[in-house]
LUMRORO-464465 format. One record per residue (C-alpha): residue in one letter; x, y, z. Coordinates in steps of 0.1 Angstrom, whole numbers, padded with zeros to 4 digits, always signed. Layout:
AXYZ
...
END
This chain:
M+0003+0000+0003
A+0021+0034-0014
T+0019+0063+0011
Y+0042+0095+0004
R+0055+0107+0037
L+0060+0144+0037
N+0096+0162+0045
A+0110+0195+0051
E+0110+0207+0015
D+0076+0198+0009
V+0063+0224+0037
D+0064+0258+0024
P+0047+0248-0008
L+0020+0224+0013
L+0017+0254+0037
E+0010+0279+0006
G-0011+0258-0017
L-0035+0251+0011
A-0043+0288+0020
I-0047+0293-0015
Q-0075+0268-0012
G-0086+0280+0024
T-0106+0305+0006
G-0096+0329+0031
G-0098+0303+0064
G-0092+0273+0077
G-0063+0285+0096
S-0034+0302+0091
P-0009+0289+0078
D+0016+0300+0098
W+0004+0281+0126
G+0000+0255+0100
R+0041+0256+0097
E+0047+0255+0135
I+0029+0224+0137
L+0044+0205+0107
V+0081+0222+0118
N+0076+0208+0151
D+0059+0176+0139
L+0092+0164+0115
A+0115+0184+0141
R+0100+0151+0171
G+0106+0124+0145
R+0073+0121+0136
S+0060+0108+0103
L+0034+0128+0084
E+0020+0106+0057
I-0008+0108+0035
I-0029+0078+0010
D-0045+0076-0022
P-0082+0067-0016
D-0081+0040-0037
D-0057+0023-0013
L-0076+0028+0015
P-0093-0010+0022
D-0126-0010+0018
S-0131-0027+0053
S-0113+0008+0072
L-0125+0025+0097
V-0117+0064+0087
V-0129+0093+0108
S-0126+0136+0102
G-0117+0162+0128
G-0107+0193+0137
I-0097+0217+0153
M-0128+0243+0167
G-0129+0276+0178
S-0124+0315+0170
V-0094+0327+0153
K-0091+0359+0177
T-0090+0328+0203
F-0061+0309+0190
E-0041+0349+0180
Q-0044+0356+0222
I-0029+0318+0230
G-0004+0324+0208
V+0015+0297+0183
K+0047+0283+0200
E+0027+0278+0234
L-0002+0265+0216
V+0017+0236+0197
Q+0043+0231+0231
R+0009+0223+0249
W-0003+0196+0224
E+0025+0177+0236
T+0007+0168+0263
D-0026+0176+0258
F-0038+0171+0220
E-0071+0182+0220
L-0078+0164+0183
L-0064+0129+0198
R-0083+0136+0227
A-0112+0136+0207
T-0105+0108+0184
R-0093+0083+0215
T-0132+0098+0224
M-0142+0083+0192
E-0123+0051+0192
H-0139+0043+0227
Y-0175+0048+0218
L-0170+0028+0184
H-0150-0001+0205
R-0129+0002+0173
S-0092+0017+0168
V-0093+0044+0141
D-0071+0031+0104
Y-0069+0067+0089
V-0080+0101+0090
V-0091+0123+0065
P-0094+0161+0061
F-0125+0181+0069
E-0113+0210+0049
V-0081+0219+0031
G-0066+0251+0051
G-0032+0259+0059
L-0037+0254+0097
N-0069+0227+0096
T-0051+0200+0074
P-0016+0202+0087
V-0037+0190+0125
I-0046+0160+0107
L-0016+0156+0092
S-0001+0157+0132
L-0030+0135+0145
A-0024+0110+0117
A+0014+0109+0124
R+0003+0105+0164
L-0021+0078+0159
G+0009+0065+0136
T-0010+0062+0104
A-0016+0079+0078
A-0042+0107+0065
V-0060+0105+0034
N-0048+0124+0001
G-0083+0147+0001
D-0113+0167+0017
A-0148+0165+0022
L-0149+0202+0006
G-0122+0216-0017
R-0118+0242+0004
S-0122+0256+0035
A-0160+0264+0053
P-0167+0274+0082
E-0190+0248+0101
T-0187+0209+0100
Q-0221+0197+0086
M-0207+0215+0050
T-0192+0181+0029
S-0198+0161+0006
F-0200+0133+0034
I-0230+0142+0045
M-0247+0150+0012
H-0245+0119+0003
G-0258+0097+0030
I-0225+0094+0058
S-0236+0106+0095
L-0220+0133+0110
T-0226+0115+0143
P-0213+0105+0167
M-0193+0132+0174
P-0168+0138+0198
L-0165+0170+0212
V-0136+0182+0237
D-0129+0216+0247
A-0097+0232+0265
A-0113+0235+0299
G-0113+0192+0299
N-0150+0190+0292
A-0163+0161+0266
I-0194+0152+0259
V-0204+0127+0222
V-0234+0141+0201
T-0248+0103+0192
E-0273+0118+0172
Q-0290+0152+0159
D-0328+0156+0138
Q-0308+0189+0119
P-0275+0183+0100
T-0268+0214+0118
F-0273+0204+0151
A-0242+0193+0169
D-0218+0219+0149
E-0238+0244+0171
I-0236+0223+0201
G-0197+0226+0195
R-0197+0254+0190
W-0219+0267+0222
M-0191+0240+0240
V-0163+0260+0226
T-0175+0291+0235
R-0178+0283+0270
G-0147+0259+0275
G-0117+0284+0269
G-0131+0294+0235
M-0109+0263+0217
G-0118+0225+0214
A-0119+0194+0187
N-0144+0171+0176
N-0144+0136+0154
H-0166+0129+0135
Y-0181+0112+0100
P-0168+0074+0112
M-0170+0059+0077
S-0159+0025+0060
G-0129+0027+0030
A-0155+0024+0010
D-0178+0049+0020
L-0150+0072+0017
K-0142+0066-0015
R-0174+0073-0030
T-0179+0111-0010
V-0145+0123-0006
V-0130+0152-0027
P-0096+0132-0039
G-0061+0145-0043
T-0062+0178-0025
I-0030+0175-0010
T-0010+0169-0034
Q-0027+0199-0054
A-0018+0224-0023
M+0017+0209-0029
E+0017+0216-0066
I+0001+0251-0066
G+0026+0261-0039
R+0061+0250-0063
E+0041+0264-0093
L+0035+0295-0076
Q+0079+0296-0065
R+0088+0289-0100
A+0069+0318-0118
R+0084+0338-0092
A+0115+0327-0096
V+0114+0335-0136
G+0092+0368-0132
E+0061+0350-0145
D+0028+0364-0131
P+0021+0339-0099
V-0016+0349-0095
A-0019+0333-0137
A+0005+0308-0125
A-0017+0294-0091
S-0051+0297-0113
A-0038+0273-0143
V-0036+0248-0110
L-0064+0252-0103
G-0081+0255-0132
A-0095+0287-0117
R-0105+0320-0141
P-0103+0356-0135
L-0134+0375-0117
F-0118+0407-0102
R-0098+0425-0095
G-0092+0460-0069
V-0081+0473-0041
V-0103+0471-0006
A-0124+0502+0002
D-0147+0487+0034
V-0142+0464+0056
S-0164+0454+0087
G-0168+0425+0108
E-0176+0408+0141
D-0165+0376+0158
V-0197+0362+0169
G-0204+0321+0177
G-0168+0314+0170
F-0171+0334+0135
Y-0156+0355+0119
I-0180+0372+0095
T-0166+0398+0070
N-0183+0418+0047
V-0156+0437+0024
V-0161+0459-0006
L-0139+0466-0035
D-0132+0489-0059
G-0118+0480-0086
R-0085+0483-0105
G-0074+0480-0145
G-0098+0465-0167
Y-0125+0463-0134
A-0125+0502-0128
G-0156+0514-0125
G-0174+0486-0111
P-0177+0476-0069
A-0168+0448-0061
K-0187+0430-0026
L-0177+0397-0007
V-0198+0385+0021
I-0172+0363+0043
K-0180+0335+0070
N-0146+0325+0078
E-0142+0316+0041
T-0155+0336+0011
M-0194+0324+0006
A-0204+0350-0023
L-0198+0376-0052
W-0212+0407-0062
V-0195+0427-0089
D-0213+0459-0099
G-0241+0445-0081
A-0245+0409-0097
L-0239+0376-0086
R-0209+0360-0094
A-0197+0330-0073
V-0222+0314-0047
F-0210+0287-0021
P-0196+0263-0021
D-0180+0271-0055
H-0147+0286-0048
V-0136+0326-0048
C-0098+0326-0042
M-0085+0361-0028
L-0050+0366-0041
D-0021+0392-0037
P-0015+0402-0068
A+0021+0408-0069
T+0027+0369-0051
G-0001+0351-0054
R+0000+0338-0019
G-0030+0334-0002
I-0049+0365+0015
M-0068+0350+0046
S-0099+0365+0061
V-0085+0381+0089
E-0061+0403+0075
I-0081+0421+0049
T-0080+0456+0060
E-0085+0491+0038
G-0062+0494+0012
T-0056+0454+0001
E-0046+0444-0032
M-0066+0413-0041
A-0071+0395-0074
L-0105+0372-0071
V-0100+0340-0088
G-0128+0313-0091
Y-0136+0278-0099
P-0161+0250-0094
C-0170+0229-0064
H-0160+0194-0071
A-0186+0176-0091
R-0195+0152-0058
L-0208+0184-0041
R-0221+0196-0070
S-0240+0163-0071
G-0252+0165-0032
L-0262+0206-0036
S-0300+0200-0042
S-0305+0166-0013
A-0324+0182+0020
A-0287+0176+0038
G-0274+0198+0007
Q-0301+0222+0012
V-0302+0227+0050
S-0259+0230+0057
F-0249+0252+0026
G-0283+0273+0018
G-0276+0313+0022
A-0293+0315+0055
R-0262+0295+0067
Y-0242+0331+0059
G-0270+0358+0061
H-0287+0359+0030
P-0314+0333+0025
Q-0328+0346-0004
L-0293+0333-0023
G-0297+0296-0039
F-0275+0276-0051
A-0262+0290-0090
P-0234+0277-0107
I-0200+0297-0114
E-0195+0290-0146
E-0231+0299-0156
L-0231+0334-0135
N-0200+0344-0157
A-0206+0328-0186
Q-0206+0362-0203
M-0178+0376-0188
P-0139+0380-0198
G-0115+0353-0196
W-0151+0326-0188
END
């Protein structure tokens, strides 16, 4: 069974790609770097495995760190990573899942791709002595646990163990709505030290193969390496990253106004950009709930979650995090369709509840494919 073992030379390309795929969220790549460098320095084996190589009978789980970005910043990355050497909440949540299921976990899969949330799953896999699946449930980052291809294709989010930094632990065994377990988790971490971890989506290897968005970790490394190459030879880094992603231009401009607040574990932001170059004269509006949710250009809707809107630095191609956005920030916005496994599940009952515009303050929005919304735009 073939696995790939990450080395020190993979870290920077991986994190560059994850930051772009994360669509503004997924955690800071600076945090991800600290996690990966710490693991490598301690001799842990960071391995990934392709979905098709998993035995159908294996037990696969997902999971992640929960909490507000601002809480993480207040703790500090070095302090937190060192604390995890004695109490890694994500490992504690996984052991709780094993206890509940009376079975050991064989593999772990990222809930999403992002600069922090993929490295923590790689670290979890290393601590368990196994590999992380080269894929995830979205192909991007998303703000809520039920926003996955897994749930839309019949994989239960529950049982979902939840642990917090204060030492509390519960297991959500069932839910009558796809959003219930996530809401319980948000309630818990806001009262338990501002952060915690969950474990969820227990599934067989066979179910993983039919529901995962494959290849996203190696795609992240490919994006990062292509960015490094483009910069070295003086090529347009935005075009280089877009070529790997299959993304097309949506807007270029400068942030004119940004307003946001930290609510219930999420940083919700409204961003207005003034156009530059070929986009001069028409403003753009982004709605962000940790990650980009919807985009309007000159009043016309151009993208809706879960299709991707990536925010890039025009000069370097670096992925811009939502918490970094301030007035005067220059952005190149590029977009591309979400994976077919997400598209095919959006019309399901779970998909409509889990991904609907009401989850980010726009209940009037239904999904419309990004390629149709931009059919008349240059470059599409």
